[in-house]
N, C-alpha and C positions, 0 to 999 in steps of 0.2 A: 594680548589679543583684545581687539577694541571690545570695549563694552556692548555697543551697537549691534555688532555681528553675534555678538554670543546672545544677546537678548532676541534679535531676531530668528537664530538658530531656535529658541526657545518657543517663540511664536509659529513655526512651522511644525513644531514637534507637536504643540497642541493642536494644530491644525490637523495633524495626521492621528495623531492616539484619538482625541475625542471626537475631531469631525468624520473619521472615518471608521477606525475601531470600534469607536464608541457608538457613535449615533448612524450607521451607516444602516441597519435594521428597519429605522422609520422609512425611507423612500422604497426599501424592498418590501415591506409589507403587502402594498395591494399585489404585488407581483407573484409573493408565496401565499396568498389565499386563493388567487384566481388559477395557480396551479396544483391547487389542493393539497397543498403539502401539509397543512393545519387550518383550524377555524380562529373564530374571533377569541375567542376564550383560550385556547392553547397559546394563541400569540400573546395574551396577559401574560401567560406564565414563561415564556419564553423571555420576555422584556424583565420580568422578576428576576428570573435567572441570571440575567447580566446584570441587577444591580445588586444582586445578593453578592455575586462575584464584585462587585465595585465596591460592595460595603467590606467584604474581607481585604480586598487588595489595601484599603485605607488605613484598616485597622493595623494590619500587616506594616504599612509604609511609617507609624507614629513610634514603630520600634527599630529604625533603621537609623541608628546613630553615628557610626564609621564612616568614614568617604567610599570604603569599600561596600561596605552594605548599600550604599545611596547610587552607587554608580549602579552595581549590580541589578539593581531593581529598575532602573531608569532606562537603561540598556535594554536590558530584558522586556522590559514592558513595550519599549518599542519594536522589539523584534517580532516578539509574540502579537504584536495589533497585524502587524505585517504576516506573517507565516497563518495564524487562526484567520483572518481577511480569504489567504489563498485557499486553506480547508475548505471554507465557505463552498467553495466553486463544488465540492462533489459531495457537499452536504443533502440531504433529501430527507424530509419528515420532522417529527417533535424532536426526538433526542438529540439526533445529530445537531440541530439547531439551539438548542438547548443547550449543550454543553460547549459548543463553540463559543455562544452568547457567554455566557458564565465566565469562560477563559477572555475574553475582551473585556469584561468588565474588572476583572484582577489587573490586568496589563494597564489599559486605562486610569485606571486607579493611582497604580503606582507611578506613572509618567506625570498625571496632575498635580499630585503631590509634590514630588521630588523636583516638577519644573517651577513650582509655586514657592518652592523653600529655596530654590537657588536663585531664579531671576528677580525675586523682587529685594531682598538685599544686592543685588549686585546694581540693580539701577538705582536703590537709595546712596548708596556708597559712590556711585557715578554722578549723582546729583540729576538724573533724569526719571524721577518717579514717574510721570506721566508714560515713557516708554515702558517701564514694569508693568503700569495697568494695561498697555495696549497690547501686552503677551496675551490677555484675556481675550483678545478679536481674533485668536486663532482658531478656536472651535467654532466660530461664526462662520468664517470662511470657509472651514471644513465645511461645515453645513451645507453652503453653497453651493461646494464644487461637488458634493454627493448628489444635491438635489439637480444639478445641470447634468451631470453624468447621467443620471436616471430619467432626466426627460429624453435627451438623445436616444437613451436604450428603448424608451418606448417608442419614439419615433420611428425606430427601425426594425421594430418589433422581436427584440433580443428577447431571451431567457433570462431568467435570475441568476441564472448559474454564470451567465456570460458580464453581468455587471459586477457580479463577486468578482470575477476574473480582471476586470478594471478597474474596481477599488484597489485590489492587491496591487497592482501593479502600480497605480499613484501612489499609494502610501510606501511602497519600496523605493519609489524615486524621490520623495521627500526624505525619507528616515536615512537615505544612502547622504544625500545633501548636507544634513546637519547634525550626523551624529556626532562627529568630531570637532564640532565648535560647539557644543553644550557648555556651560561653565562649569567649572571644577568642582566634586563635593565637598573638596574640603573649605571652599570659600562660604557655604551656607553652616559647617560645621563650627567656624571659627565665629561665627556670628551668633548661632543660636546659643554657645557655649559660654558668651563674653558676660552675662550676665545674670545674677542668682535670679529665683523664679519666687517673687512674694506671690499672694493669690490673686488669681487671674481673675478679677471683678467683671461680672457683665459676660463672660466667653459662656456661663451654662446660659445664660438668656439668649443668646446669640445663638450656641447651637441650637436649641429648642425653635428660635426662628428658621434656622436654615432648615431644621427637620421640616416644618411646616410647607417651607418653599420647595422643598423634594417632592412633597406628596401635591402640591400645587400645579406644579409646572409639567410633572412627568406626563402627565396622559394627554394633554393636547401635542406636548413633545413627539411621543412613542407613535399617537394615533391620527395626527394630522392628516398624513397621507392616505390613510384610509378613510378616515371622513371626508377628505375632499374628493375621495376615488369613489364614494357612495353617492356623494350630492353632483358629482359631474358624468357617472354613469361609465366611467373607465376612459375617459377622452382626455387629450393629451393635455390639457387645461389644469387637470387634476396635479400635475407634475410640478407646477409654478409655484405652490404654496410653499414648499419645503425649502428651495434654495432661496426664496423671498424670506422665509424665517431665519435661515442664518444669516442673509444679509443683512435684515434689521438686527440680530444680535451684534454683529459684527459695528453695524454703524453706532449702536447704544453704548458699547464700551466705549467707542470716538467721543462721542457727546458727554458721558459721565467723567472722562480721563479731562476734559478741557474744563471742568470744574474748578473754584479756587479751593483748594486744599484747607480747610481748617475740620481739623477733626468734632468739633460740635454740630457741625452741619451734616457730616456723615449718615448719621441716622435719620435724618429729614429726608435724605436721598433714598435710603434703603427703604425706609416706608411707602414713598410714591412708586418704586419701582415695583415692589408688593403689589400695591393695590392696583395699577396699572395692570399686573397679569392677572388679578382677580377680574379683572374689567372683560379681557382678552378671553379667560375660560368662560364667563357666562358669555360672553358672545356668540361662543362656540355654540351655545344652547339653542340660539337663532335657529338653527337649520336652513340656513340658506347658505348661498356664495357668498352673500355679503357679511354675514353673520363669520363665517369661516376668515375671511379678508380681514373683520376686524381682531378676530382671535389671533394672526399674523403679526401685525401690528400690534396688538397690546399685551401678547403672550411675547413676541420673537424680538421686540424692540428691548425691552429690560431684562431679556434671561440672562444672557452673561455678564450686562452691568450689575445685575444682583450679585453676582458670583464675585464680581471684583470688589462690590462695596464692603459685602460678608469679611472678604478677607482684609480689607483695609480697616474696616473697624476692627478685626483681631490682631491687627498690628498696631492700632491705638490702644488697644486694651491692654497688650502683654507684647510688646516689641520685641523682647527677649527670647519666646518662645514660637517662631516662626513656623519651624518645621512640625514641632509637636501639635501646635494649634490647629494648625492645618489639616494636618491628619486626623485630628479629633473631629473639627466640624466637618471633613468631608464624609468621615464615619456615620454622623448623625445626620448629614445631607441623604446620603447612603441608605438609610433607615427609611427616611421618608420617600423615598425613590423606589423603595422594594413595596413598602405599603400601597403607593399609586396603582403598579399592574395588576397587583393582586385585586385590589377594589374594583378597578377595571374588568378581571375576569369575573368577579363575583357578579358586578352589574350586567355585563352581557349575558353571563347563567341565567339571572334571576330576571331581568328586565329585558332583555334582547337588545340593549343599546347602553350607551358610553352616560347618559343623559345621569342617573342618580349619583355615578361616580364623579364628572362634572361640577356638579352642584358641592359636594362635599371636598373636593380639590378646591372651589374659589372661595368656600367656607372658609377653608384652611389659611388661604392667602390672607383674607381679610384681616383675621386673627394674628396672624405674623406680623403685618403693616402695624396693627394696633401695639405689639409689644415691642416694636422697633421704636417707636415712637417714647416710651416711656423711659425714663430716666434709667440708668444703670448702674447708680451710687444708693445700691440699696441691699447690697452685701457681698460677698464672694460668689464664686461661680459655681454651679453645680457640680461642675467638671474640676473643682480647684484641686480639691484634694488626688483627686486621677493625675493630675499633672503633678504635683509634688510628688507622688510615688514616681513618677517617670523621671523627675528630675534628680532624684536619688540613685537610678539604675547607674 
């Protein structure tokens, strides 16, 4: 089968698993809060449950070595995203949404790690590395789709339950369209096993950068719709911010994929995306529609491009350990993400708003950008020993 078809299937799989399965909570947040299903502090805990599931799913994916294990997690993750989104139609209250978001976190991590491990070596082998990079635009278009559907639902005065049903139907259509077209797991296994594993220099620093990125981006990514809803007092204009965030993320991936692929420049691009996002987080503190618009531009556009650049940098540092390092980095990223909503919950509880959490998040992104600029030729990665242990399994 043509690599283009398989890479397109990977694109749609991420569009569904991440855009709908993972991030559908964000455009739903204003509806769920207005319906009284939980308050803003509880919303932070529900988001944290989603990211805890994402962490556990990423850690589990690191140990999927055999082709059958990879396939089970990939297909199982896709089906779970559909079924748990459908189950959200009947969910009501804090605990139901917390458990369902935990499940979608696990499922979306399985899909992301496996798709990354399958699609990137396939694109390189086919001589189409830019197509491999564009796979990461899938979540952006998924976010754009969920945002548009939320806008239509708002204009038609539909409930959150109806919107969950619409999301589930869209996810089912996408999943059925691509699940037989995805790359075979054996391809990723052969490439991962193709070389011995020397110490992965720089991977530890990259993991720390990715964790700080997780803390920094996740607060606006989770609460953007709610902040816009509060700013525009529930008017339909508030629903424009989330689809614009997703569209900007997809465009950012496209722009970064067009750059000249020179290994020594990747860290410079990574630094730029991190500092742009820091500017976007601080812009959200302005407390105005223009501040949120700047937040969408500066946080949204580099959002997925940063993910793409981290995975690219990982392959430059350790090209022989694609799946293992994708899982490890995703796990570190998930730790950062998990910290973000907990920080937001504490901020909301003690200050009545998200401002302190946004300050900490933006500061973390500034630190991450500074770390990205530093040379990686300073010694073995912090996680090198862990990788060596995994390699001996």
